[in-house]
C-alpha positions, -999 to +999 in steps of 0.1 A: -193-075-247-203-039-239-206-030-275-228-060-283-251-053-254-253-016-264-260-025-300-287-050-291-305-025-268-300+007-288-300-008-324-277+019-338-240+011-346-227+046-340-245+051-307-234+017-294-198+025-303-200+059-286-215+044-254-189+017-253-161+042-258-176+064-231-178+035-207-142+026-215-129+061-206-152+070-177-152+035-160-117+038-144-125+073-130-158+060-116-139+032-099-113+055-085-140+079-072-158+050-056-126+038-038-117+073-026-153+077-012-150+043+004-117+052+021-131+086+032-164+074+046-152+039+058-149+029+094-123+049+113-112+017+129-101+004+095-081+036+089-062+035+122-024+031+118-009+008+144+026+022+150+052+006+173+058+022+207+083+051+208+118+041+219+141+060+242+177+067+235+188+041+261+167+014+244+182+023+210+217+022+224+210-012+240+198-025+207+231-014+191+251-036+215+253-072+201+260-105+216+286-129+201+289-163+217+273-151+249+298-122+253+284-087+250+304-065+226+308-027+230+300-006+199+338+001+194+344-037+192+319-043+163+344-034+136+369-059+150+343-087+155+331-083+119+366-085+106+372-117+125+341-133+112 
């Protein structure tokens, strides 16, 4: 489609082919540059990364303790509970 439009406007086969080839090569780089500029100059609110809250050592240790049929297991019991099913 690009080649036909170029040929109709320019009227020369070689120039139309050259313009189409140039657009084929330069087009992706123009798109990439546009996206990079959009990311750089876009709204800071859109770029904010929403991370989860930091966890303390006690919270992580509490998460490591599991519950099996309502009974709380200690970390040393996990190996035996997994073996039993």
